[in-house]
Biopython code that builds the backbone (N, CA, C, O; Angstrom):
import numpy as np
from Bio.PDB.StructureBuilder import StructureBuilder

atoms = [
    (1, "UNK", "N", (8.867, -5.661, -6.897)),
    (1, "UNK", "CA", (7.943, -4.730, -7.525)),
    (1, "UNK", "C", (7.543, -5.299, -8.888)),
    (1, "UNK", "O", (8.397, -5.658, -9.699)),
    (2, "UNK", "N", (6.273, -5.372, -9.118)),
    (2, "UNK", "CA", (5.815, -5.962, -10.365)),
    (2, "UNK", "C", (5.971, -4.986, -11.521)),
    (2, "UNK", "O", (6.091, -3.776, -11.327)),
    (3, "UNK", "N", (5.966, -5.524, -12.693)),
    (3, "UNK", "CA", (6.102, -4.704, -13.892)),
    (3, "UNK", "C", (4.935, -3.730, -14.028)),
    (3, "UNK", "O", (5.108, -2.580, -14.432)),
    (4, "UNK", "N", (3.740, -4.216, -13.683)),
    (4, "UNK", "CA", (2.547, -3.373, -13.787)),
    (4, "UNK", "C", (2.655, -2.160, -12.864)),
    (4, "UNK", "O", (2.272, -1.055, -13.249)),
    (5, "UNK", "N", (3.175, -2.358, -11.642)),
    (5, "UNK", "CA", (3.325, -1.250, -10.704)),
    (5, "UNK", "C", (4.391, -0.278, -11.183)),
    (5, "UNK", "O", (4.251, 0.931, -10.996)),
    (6, "UNK", "N", (5.454, -0.785, -11.797)),
    (6, "UNK", "CA", (6.502, 0.088, -12.305)),
    (6, "UNK", "C", (5.963, 0.993, -13.406)),
    (6, "UNK", "O", (6.392, 2.140, -13.526)),
    (7, "UNK", "N", (5.033, 0.493, -14.209)),
    (7, "UNK", "CA", (4.469, 1.278, -15.300)),
    (7, "UNK", "C", (3.437, 2.288, -14.805)),
    (7, "UNK", "O", (3.146, 3.266, -15.494)),
    (8, "UNK", "N", (2.889, 2.059, -13.627)),
    (8, "UNK", "CA", (1.882, 2.945, -13.056)),
    (8, "UNK", "C", (2.509, 4.264, -12.643)),
    (8, "UNK", "O", (3.623, 4.296, -12.121)),
    (9, "UNK", "N", (1.794, 5.344, -12.878)),
    (9, "UNK", "CA", (2.282, 6.675, -12.518)),
    (9, "UNK", "C", (1.670, 7.123, -11.211)),
    (9, "UNK", "O", (0.457, 7.041, -11.020)),
    (10, "UNK", "N", (2.519, 7.601, -10.305)),
    (10, "UNK", "CA", (2.013, 8.144, -9.055)),
    (10, "UNK", "C", (1.305, 9.459, -9.348)),
    (10, "UNK", "O", (1.830, 10.309, -10.066)),
    (11, "UNK", "N", (0.119, 9.619, -8.794)),
    (11, "UNK", "CA", (-0.697, 10.805, -9.033)),
    (11, "UNK", "C", (-0.630, 11.753, -7.845)),
    (11, "UNK", "O", (-0.592, 12.970, -8.023)),
    (12, "UNK", "N", (-0.616, 11.208, -6.642)),
    (12, "UNK", "CA", (-0.602, 12.053, -5.457)),
    (12, "UNK", "C", (-0.803, 11.259, -4.192)),
    (12, "UNK", "O", (-0.510, 10.065, -4.129)),
    (13, "UNK", "N", (-1.319, 11.958, -3.161)),
    (13, "UNK", "CA", (-1.501, 11.354, -1.845)),
    (13, "UNK", "C", (-2.874, 11.731, -1.296)),
    (13, "UNK", "O", (-3.304, 12.879, -1.405)),
    (14, "UNK", "N", (-3.554, 10.752, -0.704)),
    (14, "UNK", "CA", (-4.856, 11.004, -0.089)),
    (14, "UNK", "C", (-4.621, 11.798, 1.188)),
    (14, "UNK", "O", (-3.904, 11.352, 2.084)),
    (15, "UNK", "N", (-5.231, 12.982, 1.266)),
    (15, "UNK", "CA", (-4.984, 13.876, 2.391)),
    (15, "UNK", "C", (-6.114, 13.912, 3.414)),
    (15, "UNK", "O", (-5.858, 14.063, 4.608)),
    (16, "UNK", "N", (-7.354, 13.776, 2.964)),
    (16, "UNK", "CA", (-8.472, 14.111, 3.848)),
    (16, "UNK", "C", (-9.743, 13.409, 3.392)),
    (16, "UNK", "O", (-9.926, 13.142, 2.204)),
    (17, "UNK", "N", (-10.610, 13.117, 4.336)),
    (17, "UNK", "CA", (-11.947, 12.625, 4.027)),
    (17, "UNK", "C", (-12.911, 13.758, 4.350)),
    (17, "UNK", "O", (-13.080, 14.116, 5.516)),
    (18, "UNK", "N", (-13.543, 14.322, 3.330)),
    (18, "UNK", "CA", (-14.445, 15.465, 3.505)),
    (18, "UNK", "C", (-15.773, 15.022, 4.118)),
    (18, "UNK", "O", (-16.102, 13.836, 4.116)),
    (19, "UNK", "N", (-16.523, 15.975, 4.637)),
    (19, "UNK", "CA", (-17.838, 15.683, 5.222)),
    (19, "UNK", "C", (-18.799, 15.114, 4.188)),
    (19, "UNK", "O", (-19.749, 14.412, 4.535)),
    (20, "UNK", "N", (-18.552, 15.416, 2.928)),
    (20, "UNK", "CA", (-19.384, 14.897, 1.843)),
    (20, "UNK", "C", (-19.022, 13.458, 1.486)),
    (20, "UNK", "O", (-19.546, 12.915, 0.514)),
    (21, "UNK", "N", (-18.131, 12.834, 2.260)),
    (21, "UNK", "CA", (-17.643, 11.460, 2.055)),
    (21, "UNK", "C", (-16.725, 11.328, 0.849)),
    (21, "UNK", "O", (-16.449, 10.215, 0.402)),
    (22, "UNK", "N", (-16.255, 12.435, 0.323)),
    (22, "UNK", "CA", (-15.291, 12.381, -0.778)),
    (22, "UNK", "C", (-13.878, 12.434, -0.222)),
    (22, "UNK", "O", (-13.630, 13.023, 0.830)),
    (23, "UNK", "N", (-12.960, 11.811, -0.944)),
    (23, "UNK", "CA", (-11.550, 11.873, -0.585)),
    (23, "UNK", "C", (-10.931, 13.084, -1.259)),
    (23, "UNK", "O", (-11.254, 13.391, -2.407)),
    (24, "UNK", "N", (-10.045, 13.770, -0.558)),
    (24, "UNK", "CA", (-9.306, 14.889, -1.132)),
    (24, "UNK", "C", (-7.874, 14.412, -1.342)),
    (24, "UNK", "O", (-7.202, 13.992, -0.400)),
    (25, "UNK", "N", (-7.421, 14.483, -2.586)),
    (25, "UNK", "CA", (-6.090, 14.000, -2.961)),
    (25, "UNK", "C", (-5.235, 15.176, -3.395)),
    (25, "UNK", "O", (-5.628, 15.940, -4.276)),
    (26, "UNK", "N", (-4.057, 15.328, -2.776)),
    (26, "UNK", "CA", (-3.102, 16.354, -3.221)),
    (26, "UNK", "C", (-2.373, 15.776, -4.423)),
    (26, "UNK", "O", (-1.705, 14.747, -4.323)),
    (27, "UNK", "N", (-2.507, 16.448, -5.561)),
    (27, "UNK", "CA", (-1.929, 15.959, -6.813)),
    (27, "UNK", "C", (-0.491, 16.421, -6.961)),
    (27, "UNK", "O", (-0.122, 17.511, -6.524)),
    (28, "UNK", "N", (0.311, 15.574, -7.584)),
    (28, "UNK", "CA", (1.684, 15.938, -7.902)),
    (28, "UNK", "C", (1.686, 16.761, -9.173)),
    (28, "UNK", "O", (0.892, 16.508, -10.079)),
    (29, "UNK", "N", (2.554, 17.725, -9.248)),
    (29, "UNK", "CA", (2.673, 18.532, -10.462)),
    (29, "UNK", "C", (3.511, 17.800, -11.486)),
    (29, "UNK", "O", (4.734, 17.734, -11.354)),
    (30, "UNK", "N", (2.871, 17.248, -12.507)),
    (30, "UNK", "CA", (3.603, 16.566, -13.572)),
    (30, "UNK", "C", (3.075, 17.080, -14.909)),
    (30, "UNK", "O", (2.033, 16.618, -15.375)),
    (31, "UNK", "N", (3.774, 18.023, -15.531)),
    (31, "UNK", "CA", (3.309, 18.636, -16.772)),
    (31, "UNK", "C", (2.985, 17.604, -17.851)),
    (31, "UNK", "O", (3.748, 16.664, -18.074)),
    (32, "UNK", "N", (1.856, 17.789, -18.509)),
    (32, "UNK", "CA", (1.452, 16.895, -19.588)),
    (32, "UNK", "C", (0.779, 15.625, -19.103)),
    (32, "UNK", "O", (0.303, 14.830, -19.913)),
    (33, "UNK", "N", (0.732, 15.423, -17.806)),
    (33, "UNK", "CA", (0.140, 14.211, -17.240)),
    (33, "UNK", "C", (-0.996, 14.583, -16.295)),
    (33, "UNK", "O", (-1.087, 14.053, -15.187)),
    (34, "UNK", "N", (-1.855, 15.489, -16.731)),
    (34, "UNK", "CA", (-2.923, 15.975, -15.874)),
    (34, "UNK", "C", (-3.862, 14.843, -15.477)),
    (34, "UNK", "O", (-4.101, 13.904, -16.236)),
    (35, "UNK", "N", (-4.375, 14.965, -14.284)),
    (35, "UNK", "CA", (-5.403, 14.051, -13.814)),
    (35, "UNK", "C", (-6.737, 14.621, -14.255)),
    (35, "UNK", "O", (-7.023, 15.796, -14.023)),
    (36, "UNK", "N", (-7.543, 13.804, -14.881)),
    (36, "UNK", "CA", (-8.805, 14.275, -15.445)),
    (36, "UNK", "C", (-9.994, 13.629, -14.728)),
    (36, "UNK", "O", (-9.887, 12.522, -14.200)),
    (37, "UNK", "N", (-11.126, 14.337, -14.717)),
    (37, "UNK", "CA", (-12.340, 13.735, -14.154)),
    (37, "UNK", "C", (-12.672, 12.424, -14.867)),
    (37, "UNK", "O", (-12.544, 12.315, -16.086)),
    (38, "UNK", "N", (-13.093, 11.444, -14.093)),
    (38, "UNK", "CA", (-13.420, 10.129, -14.646)),
    (38, "UNK", "C", (-12.308, 9.115, -14.485)),
    (38, "UNK", "O", (-12.538, 7.917, -14.648)),
    (39, "UNK", "N", (-11.101, 9.575, -14.167)),
    (39, "UNK", "CA", (-9.989, 8.639, -13.989)),
    (39, "UNK", "C", (-10.143, 7.864, -12.692)),
    (39, "UNK", "O", (-10.640, 8.386, -11.694)),
    (40, "UNK", "N", (-9.714, 6.627, -12.722)),
    (40, "UNK", "CA", (-9.729, 5.779, -11.541)),
    (40, "UNK", "C", (-8.349, 5.850, -10.895)),
    (40, "UNK", "O", (-7.327, 5.754, -11.574)),
    (41, "UNK", "N", (-8.334, 6.019, -9.578)),
    (41, "UNK", "CA", (-7.090, 6.027, -8.822)),
    (41, "UNK", "C", (-7.004, 4.723, -8.043)),
    (41, "UNK", "O", (-7.998, 4.262, -7.483)),
    (42, "UNK", "N", (-5.816, 4.130, -8.008)),
    (42, "UNK", "CA", (-5.607, 2.852, -7.330)),
    (42, "UNK", "C", (-4.489, 2.986, -6.310)),
    (42, "UNK", "O", (-3.689, 3.919, -6.368)),
    (43, "UNK", "N", (-4.441, 2.031, -5.360)),
    (43, "UNK", "CA", (-3.351, 2.016, -4.392)),
    (43, "UNK", "C", (-2.181, 1.239, -4.984)),
    (43, "UNK", "O", (-2.225, 0.832, -6.145)),
    (44, "UNK", "N", (-1.131, 1.033, -4.184)),
    (44, "UNK", "CA", (0.061, 0.373, -4.722)),
    (44, "UNK", "C", (-0.178, -1.092, -5.065)),
    (44, "UNK", "O", (0.599, -1.681, -5.816)),
    (45, "UNK", "N", (-1.236, -1.687, -4.529)),
    (45, "UNK", "CA", (-1.571, -3.071, -4.851)),
    (45, "UNK", "C", (-2.482, -3.175, -6.065)),
    (45, "UNK", "O", (-2.790, -4.277, -6.519)),
    (46, "UNK", "N", (-2.915, -2.031, -6.594)),
    (46, "UNK", "CA", (-3.780, -2.023, -7.759)),
    (46, "UNK", "C", (-5.261, -2.046, -7.431)),
    (46, "UNK", "O", (-6.092, -2.147, -8.333)),
    (47, "UNK", "N", (-5.604, -1.954, -6.149)),
    (47, "UNK", "CA", (-7.014, -1.933, -5.753)),
    (47, "UNK", "C", (-7.577, -0.533, -5.948)),
    (47, "UNK", "O", (-6.916, 0.456, -5.633)),
    (48, "UNK", "N", (-8.784, -0.452, -6.461)),
    (48, "UNK", "CA", (-9.419, 0.833, -6.715)),
    (48, "UNK", "C", (-9.641, 1.620, -5.433)),
    (48, "UNK", "O", (-10.180, 1.098, -4.457)),
    (49, "UNK", "N", (-9.223, 2.876, -5.444)),
    (49, "UNK", "CA", (-9.420, 3.767, -4.301)),
    (49, "UNK", "C", (-10.596, 4.690, -4.571)),
    (49, "UNK", "O", (-11.444, 4.897, -3.704)),
    (50, "UNK", "N", (-10.644, 5.249, -5.788)),
    (50, "UNK", "CA", (-11.737, 6.157, -6.097)),
    (50, "UNK", "C", (-11.705, 6.653, -7.525)),
    (50, "UNK", "O", (-10.779, 6.376, -8.287)),
    (51, "UNK", "N", (-12.759, 7.403, -7.868)),
    (51, "UNK", "CA", (-12.885, 7.993, -9.202)),
    (51, "UNK", "C", (-12.830, 9.505, -9.056)),
    (51, "UNK", "O", (-13.541, 10.081, -8.232)),
    (52, "UNK", "N", (-11.984, 10.148, -9.858)),
    (52, "UNK", "CA", (-11.835, 11.603, -9.799)),
    (52, "UNK", "C", (-13.120, 12.255, -10.284)),
    (52, "UNK", "O", (-13.589, 12.001, -11.393)),
    (53, "UNK", "N", (-13.680, 13.107, -9.420)),
    (53, "UNK", "CA", (-14.890, 13.838, -9.779)),
    (53, "UNK", "C", (-14.532, 15.189, -10.376)),
    (53, "UNK", "O", (-15.071, 15.580, -11.410)),
    (54, "UNK", "N", (-13.613, 15.907, -9.716)),
    (54, "UNK", "CA", (-13.179, 17.203, -10.230)),
    (54, "UNK", "C", (-11.808, 17.544, -9.672)),
    (54, "UNK", "O", (-11.404, 17.047, -8.620)),
    (55, "UNK", "N", (-11.102, 18.403, -10.399)),
    (55, "UNK", "CA", (-9.808, 18.919, -9.961)),
    (55, "UNK", "C", (-10.057, 20.330, -9.457)),
    (55, "UNK", "O", (-10.685, 21.140, -10.138)),
    (56, "UNK", "N", (-9.559, 20.622, -8.253)),
    (56, "UNK", "CA", (-9.825, 21.908, -7.612)),
    (56, "UNK", "C", (-8.521, 22.548, -7.148)),
    (56, "UNK", "O", (-7.484, 21.889, -7.078)),
    (57, "UNK", "N", (-8.586, 23.826, -6.837)),
    (57, "UNK", "CA", (-7.437, 24.538, -6.290)),
    (57, "UNK", "C", (-6.609, 25.207, -7.366)),
    (57, "UNK", "O", (-6.956, 25.158, -8.546)),
    (58, "UNK", "N", (-5.503, 25.840, -6.956)),
    (58, "UNK", "CA", (-4.651, 26.547, -7.911)),
    (58, "UNK", "C", (-3.891, 25.586, -8.826)),
    (58, "UNK", "O", (-3.662, 24.429, -8.472)),
    (59, "UNK", "N", (-3.511, 26.068, -9.982)),
    (59, "UNK", "CA", (-2.797, 25.248, -10.959)),
    (59, "UNK", "C", (-1.466, 24.759, -10.392)),
    (59, "UNK", "O", (-1.048, 23.634, -10.666)),
    (60, "UNK", "N", (-0.806, 25.600, -9.606)),
    (60, "UNK", "CA", (0.499, 25.242, -9.051)),
    (60, "UNK", "C", (0.405, 24.149, -7.986)),
    (60, "UNK", "O", (1.365, 23.406, -7.783)),
    (61, "UNK", "N", (-0.726, 24.042, -7.312)),
    (61, "UNK", "CA", (-0.892, 23.047, -6.245)),
    (61, "UNK", "C", (-2.311, 22.479, -6.285)),
    (61, "UNK", "O", (-3.119, 22.773, -5.405)),
    (62, "UNK", "N", (-2.620, 21.668, -7.301)),
    (62, "UNK", "CA", (-3.993, 21.177, -7.456)),
    (62, "UNK", "C", (-4.351, 20.045, -6.490)),
    (62, "UNK", "O", (-3.487, 19.328, -5.986)),
    (63, "UNK", "N", (-5.636, 19.917, -6.258)),
    (63, "UNK", "CA", (-6.205, 18.827, -5.475)),
    (63, "UNK", "C", (-7.297, 18.191, -6.314)),
    (63, "UNK", "O", (-7.817, 18.806, -7.245)),
    (64, "UNK", "N", (-7.641, 16.958, -5.980)),
    (64, "UNK", "CA", (-8.736, 16.278, -6.667)),
    (64, "UNK", "C", (-9.780, 15.866, -5.646)),
    (64, "UNK", "O", (-9.451, 15.389, -4.560)),
    (65, "UNK", "N", (-11.030, 16.053, -6.005)),
    (65, "UNK", "CA", (-12.144, 15.547, -5.216)),
    (65, "UNK", "C", (-12.481, 14.183, -5.808)),
    (65, "UNK", "O", (-12.776, 14.068, -6.997)),
    (66, "UNK", "N", (-12.436, 13.154, -4.970)),
    (66, "UNK", "CA", (-12.518, 11.774, -5.445)),
    (66, "UNK", "C", (-13.677, 11.049, -4.764)),
    (66, "UNK", "O", (-13.819, 11.103, -3.543)),
    (67, "UNK", "N", (-14.501, 10.375, -5.555)),
    (67, "UNK", "CA", (-15.579, 9.543, -5.020)),
    (67, "UNK", "C", (-14.966, 8.192, -4.654)),
    (67, "UNK", "O", (-14.424, 7.512, -5.525)),
    (68, "UNK", "N", (-15.040, 7.791, -3.384)),
    (68, "UNK", "CA", (-14.431, 6.517, -2.976)),
    (68, "UNK", "C", (-15.092, 5.319, -3.653)),
    (68, "UNK", "O", (-16.308, 5.288, -3.842)),
    (69, "UNK", "N", (-14.275, 4.339, -4.010)),
    (69, "UNK", "CA", (-14.775, 3.081, -4.569)),
    (69, "UNK", "C", (-14.631, 1.966, -3.545)),
    (69, "UNK", "O", (-14.757, 0.788, -3.879)),
    (70, "UNK", "N", (-14.368, 2.338, -2.298)),
    (70, "UNK", "CA", (-14.129, 1.369, -1.246)),
    (70, "UNK", "C", (-14.783, 1.832, 0.049)),
    (70, "UNK", "O", (-15.026, 3.023, 0.243)),
    (71, "UNK", "N", (-15.061, 0.892, 0.919)),
    (71, "UNK", "CA", (-15.593, 1.228, 2.240)),
    (71, "UNK", "C", (-14.470, 1.520, 3.230)),
    (71, "UNK", "O", (-14.728, 2.006, 4.331)),
    (72, "UNK", "N", (-13.261, 1.238, 2.860)),
    (72, "UNK", "CA", (-12.115, 1.407, 3.765)),
    (72, "UNK", "C", (-11.498, 2.806, 3.655)),
    (72, "UNK", "O", (-10.279, 2.943, 3.555)),
    (73, "UNK", "N", (-12.327, 3.822, 3.673)),
    (73, "UNK", "CA", (-11.843, 5.193, 3.469)),
    (73, "UNK", "C", (-10.866, 5.639, 4.543)),
    (73, "UNK", "O", (-9.922, 6.367, 4.237)),
    (74, "UNK", "N", (-11.060, 5.228, 5.792)),
    (74, "UNK", "CA", (-10.124, 5.619, 6.846)),
    (74, "UNK", "C", (-8.758, 4.972, 6.664)),
    (74, "UNK", "O", (-7.752, 5.526, 7.107)),
    (75, "UNK", "N", (-8.706, 3.811, 6.021)),
    (75, "UNK", "CA", (-7.433, 3.121, 5.813)),
    (75, "UNK", "C", (-6.639, 3.695, 4.645)),
    (75, "UNK", "O", (-5.435, 3.460, 4.551)),
    (76, "UNK", "N", (-7.280, 4.437, 3.761)),
    (76, "UNK", "CA", (-6.562, 4.977, 2.608)),
    (76, "UNK", "C", (-6.005, 6.370, 2.863)),
    (76, "UNK", "O", (-5.273, 6.903, 2.028)),
    (77, "UNK", "N", (-6.338, 6.967, 4.001)),
    (77, "UNK", "CA", (-5.801, 8.293, 4.314)),
    (77, "UNK", "C", (-4.284, 8.217, 4.443)),
    (77, "UNK", "O", (-3.756, 7.381, 5.177)),
    (78, "UNK", "N", (-3.592, 9.091, 3.727)),
    (78, "UNK", "CA", (-2.139, 9.142, 3.782)),
    (78, "UNK", "C", (-1.413, 8.259, 2.786)),
    (78, "UNK", "O", (-0.188, 8.330, 2.691)),
    (79, "UNK", "N", (-2.132, 7.425, 2.037)),
    (79, "UNK", "CA", (-1.442, 6.550, 1.083)),
    (79, "UNK", "C", (-1.231, 7.261, -0.249)),
    (79, "UNK", "O", (-1.931, 8.219, -0.579)),
    (80, "UNK", "N", (-0.261, 6.774, -0.998)),
    (80, "UNK", "CA", (-0.017, 7.295, -2.343)),
    (80, "UNK", "C", (-0.964, 6.589, -3.296)),
    (80, "UNK", "O", (-1.238, 5.397, -3.160)),
    (81, "UNK", "N", (-1.455, 7.347, -4.261)),
    (81, "UNK", "CA", (-2.362, 6.775, -5.247)),
    (81, "UNK", "C", (-1.748, 6.896, -6.636)),
    (81, "UNK", "O", (-0.943, 7.786, -6.912)),
    (82, "UNK", "N", (-2.152, 5.979, -7.490)),
    (82, "UNK", "CA", (-1.592, 5.864, -8.828)),
    (82, "UNK", "C", (-2.701, 5.930, -9.859)),
    (82, "UNK", "O", (-3.869, 5.679, -9.562)),
    (83, "UNK", "N", (-2.311, 6.270, -11.071)),
    (83, "UNK", "CA", (-3.252, 6.360, -12.182)),
    (83, "UNK", "C", (-3.687, 4.952, -12.580)),
    (83, "UNK", "O", (-2.865, 4.084, -12.876)),
    (84, "UNK", "N", (-5.005, 4.754, -12.577)),
    (84, "UNK", "CA", (-5.572, 3.495, -13.048)),
    (84, "UNK", "C", (-6.161, 3.734, -14.424)),
    (84, "UNK", "O", (-5.707, 4.617, -15.152)),
    (85, "UNK", "N", (-7.146, 2.970, -14.777)),
    (85, "UNK", "CA", (-7.819, 3.179, -16.064)),
    (85, "UNK", "C", (-9.019, 4.076, -15.868)),
    (85, "UNK", "O", (-9.662, 4.051, -14.819)),
    (86, "UNK", "N", (-9.316, 4.863, -16.872)),
    (86, "UNK", "CA", (-10.519, 5.696, -16.779)),
    (86, "UNK", "C", (-11.719, 4.845, -17.166)),
    (86, "UNK", "O", (-11.578, 3.842, -17.865)),
    (87, "UNK", "N", (-12.883, 5.241, -16.717)),
    (87, "UNK", "CA", (-14.090, 4.489, -17.052)),
    (87, "UNK", "C", (-14.367, 4.541, -18.542)),
    (87, "UNK", "O", (-14.911, 3.592, -19.106)),
    (88, "UNK", "N", (-13.999, 5.634, -19.181)),
    (88, "UNK", "CA", (-14.224, 5.758, -20.627)),
    (88, "UNK", "C", (-13.457, 4.700, -21.399)),
    (88, "UNK", "O", (-14.000, 4.109, -22.333)),
    (89, "UNK", "N", (-12.198, 4.445, -21.031)),
    (89, "UNK", "CA", (-11.401, 3.483, -21.790)),
    (89, "UNK", "C", (-11.969, 2.075, -21.642)),
    (89, "UNK", "O", (-11.878, 1.283, -22.580)),
    (90, "UNK", "N", (-12.556, 1.737, -20.482)),
    (90, "UNK", "CA", (-13.156, 0.419, -20.311)),
    (90, "UNK", "C", (-14.395, 0.272, -21.185)),
    (90, "UNK", "O", (-14.633, -0.792, -21.756)),
    (91, "UNK", "N", (-15.176, 1.328, -21.288)),
    (91, "UNK", "CA", (-16.407, 1.260, -22.074)),
    (91, "UNK", "C", (-16.129, 1.150, -23.566)),
    (91, "UNK", "O", (-16.923, 0.562, -24.301)),
    (92, "UNK", "N", (-15.030, 1.698, -24.013)),
    (92, "UNK", "CA", (-14.722, 1.672, -25.437)),
    (92, "UNK", "C", (-14.228, 0.306, -25.886)),
    (92, "UNK", "O", (-14.219, 0.012, -27.082)),
    (93, "UNK", "N", (-13.821, -0.526, -24.948)),
    (93, "UNK", "CA", (-13.265, -1.837, -25.330)),
    (93, "UNK", "C", (-14.304, -2.812, -25.728)),
    (93, "UNK", "O", (-13.984, -3.950, -26.072)),
]
sb = StructureBuilder()
sb.init_structure("model")
sb.init_model(0)
sb.init_chain("A")
sb.init_seg("    ")
for serial, (resi, resn, name, xyz) in enumerate(atoms, 1):
    if name == "N":
        sb.init_residue(resn, " ", resi, " ")
    sb.init_atom(name, np.array(xyz, "f"), 0.0, 1.0, " ", f" {name:<3s}", serial, name[0])
structure = sb.get_structure()
């Protein structure tokens, strides 16, 4: 396991591909580590899976609607996703 992967925080699991072509991710409840719109989610290899568009559902069991950044949407169903960099942080550099 690489150092970069160890530092990455697990955000949740890809549950569903909606008719709108968005991925639905079940988020893990981690206080103080909210997933925000604009964040990039990556797989365990660090490849971009998608960008969070909005967080939906109840506070106790939130989900994220994610715009896919890959054509392999059927292959990402069921995988765990991790927090990547947000688009804002890249633009500020």
